[in-house]
N, C-alpha and C positions, 0 to 999 in steps of 0.2 A: 430496446431490442435485445440486448444481452440477457436481460431477465427473461424475455420470451424464449430465447434459445435454451437457457437453463431449464425453464419449465418444460419445454418440448423434450429435452433429453431425459429429464426425470420421468416424464410420461411414457417414454419409450422403454426405459430400462426398469421401471417400477421401483421397488424398494432397494435395489442394489446400488447403494451409495458409492461403493468402490468403483464400480463400472462407470457410474456417472462422472466421478472425479477423473477417471482415466480418459474418457471421451473428451471432457471439457479441457483438461490440461493438455491434450494433444491437438486441440482445435486451432485453426488459423483464424485470427481475429482481424478484421478489417475495420479501421476507424476512418470515418469521413467527417470533415468539417468544411463547409463550403459556403458560398454566397447565399444559399438558402437560409442560413442562420441570420443573415442580415435582413432579407426581405420578410421573414416570418417574425423574428424577435426584435431586431433594432427599429425597424420601420413599423412593424405591425403592433408592437406593444408601446403605447405612447410614453409611459413612464421610463422606458429604457433610454430615451434621449435626454431625460433629466439626470439619470444615473450616470450616463456616459456622454459627456458634453461633445466629444469628437468621435468620429468613426475610428480613429486610431486608438483611442482609449478602449473602445468596445472590441477592437481587434486584439489588443493586449489581453483583455479579459478572457476572450474566447481561447487565445493561445495558452494562457495559464491554466484554464479549465482542461484543455486537451493535454497539456504536459502533465498535469496531476493525474489524469485518467490513465495515460500511458505508463507513468511511474507506478500507479496502483496495479495495473495488469502485470508489470514486471515483478512485483513482489508477491504476487498470489502464486505461490508454488503449490504443488500437490498437497503438502502438509497443511497449508493454510486454507485451502479451497473450502474445506468443510466449515470453516468459521464464517465464510461469507456466502454460502450457497443460497440462503434465503433472502439476502439483501437485494433491495430493488434500486437503490441509488448510490452514487459514489460516496456520499455522506454516510449512509448507512454502513457501507463497506468499511470506511475509515473508522467509524465509531466501534464496529464489531471487533476489528483488529486491535484497535487501541485497548478496548475493554479486556480482550483476552490476552494480549501480549504485554501490555504496559506494566502490570504488577510484577511480572517475572523480570522485566528490564529494571525496574526500580530495586527489586531485591538483589539483582546482580550488581548494580551500581553500588549498593551499600556494602556488599561483600567485598567488592574490588577496592573501594576506598579504605575499608578496614585493613584489608590485606597489604595495600600499598603504604598505609600509615605505620604499620608495624614492620615493614621491610627495612632492614638496616644493612648497610654495606659492611661495616665493621672491618674485620681482617680478611674478609672474602676477596678473592681476586676479582677483577672486572668481569672476566669470563663467567665465573660462578655466579656473581651477583646479577648479571644480565640474564643468565639462564633462570635464576630464581625469579626475577622480575617477569620474564616471559611466561613462566609457568603460572604465576599469579594471574596475569591477564588472560591467559588461555582458559583457565578454569572458570573464570567469571563470565 
């Protein structure tokens, strides 16, 4: 449904990606998980009962999926929205974000490790040393 919403917004605003991002970022998103999931998926798909022996296990599975989706919506800020605009599933969104953000994260981690490895207190006061430490972590 969310992908349908994005498609409709794009159709309305045309090629104006900035306007589409503004509309989507300002949208109210309602998420529903209900007993319908049980009747259609747990009982309607025979293999589900083999994957999840108990209803409680299936409930935990659904709650984890819901929590992941809510967390995902929470991290999609306006800057990152363009990275996931064409994605149709939560997996595709995670993959897109990981592909685009992870290299930068790994690079920052290497820089931070190098910076901290070379950081020495020596004759510095604790205050100056902590400031230097904070500056190193803030820059990476």
